[in-house]
MDTraj code that builds the backbone (N, CA, C; nanometers):
import mdtraj as md
import numpy as np

residues = "MET ALA GLN PHE THR ILE PRO GLU HIS ASP TYR ALA VAL VAL ALA THR THR ASN LYS ARG ILE GLY GLU GLY TYR GLU GLN LEU ILE ALA TRP MET ASN GLU ARG LYS LEU GLU LYS HIS GLU ASN ALA LEU ALA ILE GLU VAL PHE TYR ILE ASP ASP HIS LEU ASP GLU GLU PRO VAL GLU LEU TRP ILE PRO VAL LYS ASN ALA ARG GLU".split()
xyz = np.array([
    [15.3085, 16.2268, 14.2139],
    [15.3568, 16.2775, 14.0838],
    [15.2630, 16.2215, 13.9833],
    [15.2300, 16.3080, 13.8797],
    [15.1512, 16.2584, 13.7651],
    [15.2275, 16.2587, 13.6449],
    [15.1888, 16.1640, 13.5554],
    [15.2557, 16.1635, 13.4249],
    [15.1532, 16.1613, 13.3174],
    [15.1750, 16.2317, 13.2079],
    [15.0876, 16.2369, 13.1032],
    [15.1601, 16.2579, 12.9709],
    [15.1097, 16.2131, 12.8524],
    [15.1791, 16.2407, 12.7326],
    [15.1110, 16.3535, 12.6471],
    [15.1945, 16.4393, 12.5924],
    [15.1489, 16.5435, 12.5099],
    [15.1721, 16.5113, 12.3650],
    [15.0647, 16.5171, 12.2863],
    [15.0931, 16.4820, 12.1426],
    [15.1959, 16.5885, 12.0774],
    [15.2611, 16.5421, 11.9746],
    [15.3582, 16.6150, 11.9160],
    [15.2964, 16.7307, 11.8388],
    [15.3604, 16.8562, 11.8567],
    [15.3058, 16.9797, 11.7812],
    [15.4250, 17.0683, 11.7555],
    [15.4070, 17.1693, 11.6683],
    [15.5035, 17.2709, 11.6496],
    [15.4667, 17.3728, 11.7506],
    [15.5698, 17.4391, 11.8124],
    [15.5432, 17.5422, 11.9146],
    [15.6225, 17.6749, 11.8909],
    [15.5583, 17.7788, 11.9260],
    [15.6288, 17.9101, 11.9255],
    [15.6727, 17.9228, 12.0751],
    [15.8015, 17.9542, 12.1029],
    [15.8451, 17.9578, 12.2391],
    [15.9224, 18.0869, 12.2698],
    [15.9022, 18.1356, 12.4036],
    [15.9749, 18.2441, 12.4441],
    [16.0172, 18.2239, 12.5866],
    [16.1402, 18.2716, 12.6205],
    [16.2003, 18.2692, 12.7570],
    [16.1655, 18.4055, 12.8215],
    [16.1157, 18.3860, 12.9485],
    [16.0804, 18.5120, 13.0281],
    [16.1097, 18.4804, 13.1767],
    [16.0431, 18.5477, 13.2605],
    [16.0621, 18.5119, 13.4108],
    [15.9133, 18.5182, 13.4650],
    [15.9106, 18.4641, 13.5913],
    [15.7879, 18.4636, 13.6681],
    [15.7228, 18.5862, 13.6946],
    [15.8041, 18.6955, 13.6843],
    [15.7618, 18.8437, 13.7115],
    [15.7246, 18.9058, 13.5833],
    [15.7513, 18.8431, 13.4664],
    [15.7317, 18.9176, 13.3416],
    [15.6468, 18.8262, 13.2458],
    [15.5606, 18.7338, 13.3027],
    [15.4873, 18.6427, 13.2116],
    [15.4007, 18.7198, 13.1164],
    [15.3281, 18.8191, 13.1504],
    [15.2526, 18.8982, 13.0759],
    [15.3183, 18.9548, 12.9558],
    [15.4395, 19.0009, 12.9819],
    [15.5164, 19.0688, 12.8711],
    [15.5678, 18.9518, 12.7838],
    [15.5915, 18.8238, 12.8385],
    [15.6385, 18.7205, 12.7522],
    [15.5356, 18.6793, 12.6586],
    [15.4019, 18.6736, 12.7057],
    [15.2938, 18.6352, 12.6141],
    [15.2753, 18.7387, 12.5136],
    [15.2860, 18.8645, 12.5514],
    [15.2669, 18.9813, 12.4516],
    [15.3740, 18.9673, 12.3323],
    [15.5008, 18.9412, 12.3801],
    [15.6066, 18.9307, 12.2928],
    [15.5840, 18.8124, 12.1908],
    [15.5446, 18.6993, 12.2533],
    [15.5245, 18.5753, 12.1774],
    [15.4072, 18.5857, 12.0784],
    [15.2940, 18.6459, 12.1213],
    [15.1784, 18.6692, 12.0258],
    [15.2194, 18.7661, 11.9210],
    [15.2951, 18.8653, 11.9486],
    [15.3392, 18.9593, 11.8486],
    [15.4254, 18.9039, 11.7374],
    [15.5084, 18.8095, 11.7893],
    [15.6022, 18.7281, 11.6985],
    [15.5237, 18.6443, 11.6098],
    [15.4251, 18.5699, 11.6664],
    [15.3338, 18.4809, 11.5954],
    [15.2611, 18.5605, 11.4835],
    [15.2081, 18.6807, 11.5237],
    [15.1341, 18.7594, 11.4243],
    [15.2211, 18.8032, 11.3164],
    [15.3386, 18.8548, 11.3405],
    [15.4368, 18.8883, 11.2329],
    [15.4577, 18.7789, 11.1362],
    [15.4548, 18.6563, 11.1763],
    [15.4774, 18.5430, 11.0873],
    [15.3584, 18.4732, 11.0438],
    [15.2359, 18.5358, 11.0803],
    [15.1119, 18.4749, 11.0379],
    [15.0868, 18.3342, 11.0919],
    [15.1302, 18.3067, 11.2089],
    [15.1168, 18.1801, 11.2721],
    [14.9919, 18.1834, 11.3575],
    [14.9048, 18.0789, 11.3540],
    [14.7898, 18.0693, 11.4385],
    [14.8123, 17.9699, 11.5426],
    [14.7431, 17.9980, 11.6577],
    [14.7489, 17.9020, 11.7758],
    [14.6643, 17.7844, 11.7370],
    [14.7181, 17.6619, 11.7719],
    [14.6410, 17.5389, 11.7614],
    [14.5373, 17.5383, 11.8772],
    [14.4145, 17.5599, 11.8394],
    [14.3118, 17.5681, 11.9530],
    [14.2854, 17.4422, 12.0285],
    [14.3141, 17.3272, 11.9614],
    [14.2851, 17.1949, 12.0229],
    [14.4098, 17.1408, 12.1021],
    [14.5026, 17.2221, 12.1183],
    [14.6358, 17.1753, 12.1866],
    [14.6640, 17.2701, 12.3044],
    [14.7356, 17.2108, 12.3951],
    [14.7754, 17.2907, 12.5195],
    [14.8846, 17.3720, 12.5065],
    [14.8711, 17.4959, 12.5712],
    [14.9842, 17.5754, 12.5799],
    [15.0590, 17.5314, 12.7104],
    [15.1895, 17.5425, 12.7146],
    [15.2671, 17.4968, 12.8180],
    [15.3550, 17.6170, 12.8874],
    [15.3486, 17.6192, 13.0281],
    [15.4364, 17.7132, 13.0919],
    [15.5416, 17.6244, 13.1691],
    [15.6644, 17.6444, 13.1454],
    [15.7637, 17.5591, 13.2199],
    [15.8379, 17.6560, 13.3135],
    [15.8230, 17.6331, 13.4432],
    [15.8907, 17.7050, 13.5470],
    [16.0104, 17.6372, 13.5964],
    [16.1211, 17.7080, 13.6076],
    [16.2466, 17.6579, 13.6551],
    [16.2724, 17.7132, 13.8018],
    [16.2153, 17.6268, 13.8967],
    [16.2028, 17.6696, 14.0433],
    [16.3481, 17.6622, 14.1026],
    [16.3767, 17.7835, 14.1653],
    [16.5053, 17.7947, 14.2380],
    [16.4743, 17.8676, 14.3575],
    [16.4763, 17.8137, 14.4760],
    [16.4423, 17.8805, 14.5996],
    [16.5381, 18.0033, 14.6341],
    [16.6468, 18.0063, 14.5668],
    [16.7400, 18.1136, 14.5937],
    [16.7162, 18.2370, 14.5002],
    [16.6367, 18.2220, 14.4151],
    [16.6074, 18.3395, 14.3093],
    [16.4736, 18.3940, 14.3408],
    [16.4622, 18.5364, 14.3329],
    [16.3356, 18.6052, 14.3529],
    [16.2641, 18.5961, 14.2121],
    [16.3338, 18.6089, 14.1003],
    [16.2802, 18.6051, 13.9708],
    [16.3330, 18.4825, 13.8969],
    [16.2320, 18.3848, 13.8726],
    [16.2735, 18.2565, 13.8174],
    [16.2533, 18.2524, 13.6701],
    [16.3264, 18.1732, 13.5934],
    [16.3148, 18.1530, 13.4484],
    [16.1826, 18.0837, 13.4251],
    [16.1182, 18.1227, 13.3191],
    [15.9910, 18.0608, 13.2695],
    [15.9985, 18.0449, 13.1122],
    [15.9607, 17.9378, 13.0590],
    [15.9478, 17.9174, 12.9152],
    [15.7977, 17.9133, 12.8777],
    [15.7545, 17.9833, 12.7785],
    [15.6201, 17.9786, 12.7418],
    [15.6107, 17.9045, 12.6061],
    [15.5288, 17.8065, 12.5905],
    [15.5188, 17.7385, 12.4623],
    [15.3787, 17.7375, 12.4176],
    [15.3538, 17.7907, 12.3056],
    [15.2189, 17.8028, 12.2456],
    [15.2151, 17.7181, 12.1190],
    [15.1316, 17.6212, 12.1158],
    [15.1215, 17.5246, 11.9910],
    [15.0647, 17.6078, 11.8714],
    [15.1278, 17.5859, 11.7604],
    [15.0887, 17.6566, 11.6430],
    [15.0432, 17.5579, 11.5289],
    [14.9543, 17.6129, 11.4474],
    [14.9171, 17.5213, 11.3326],
    [15.0257, 17.5238, 11.2275],
    [15.0419, 17.4225, 11.1648],
    [15.1508, 17.4207, 11.0655],
    [15.0888, 17.3869, 10.9283],
    [15.1637, 17.3743, 10.8080],
    [15.1184, 17.3564, 10.6826],
    [15.0502, 17.2159, 10.6684],
    [15.0890, 17.1204, 10.7575],
    [15.0395, 16.9861, 10.7452],
    [14.8890, 16.9803, 10.7940],
    [14.8388, 17.0789, 10.8638],
    [14.7050, 17.0656, 10.9215],
    [14.5996, 17.1416, 10.8351],
])
top = md.Topology()
chain = top.add_chain()
for i, resn in enumerate(residues, 1):
    res = top.add_residue(resn, chain, resSeq=i)
    for name in ("N", "CA", "C"):
        top.add_atom(name, md.element.get_by_symbol(name[0]), res)
traj = md.Trajectory(xyz[None], top)
């Protein structure tokens, strides 16, 4: 197991599934564009997978760091 620290950022987040990740990113980027939010280029995007061996389609959260007014 590895441990690392992620610096604090503001994120745009969407819930999707492992079979619809592409659609999730499209939805999230469209939402960011509507609100004129920009991706923070020097920060990591995060994909959180909720693994369940009993499910064929697993929940996934997509987190994209966004620039805020403080930057």
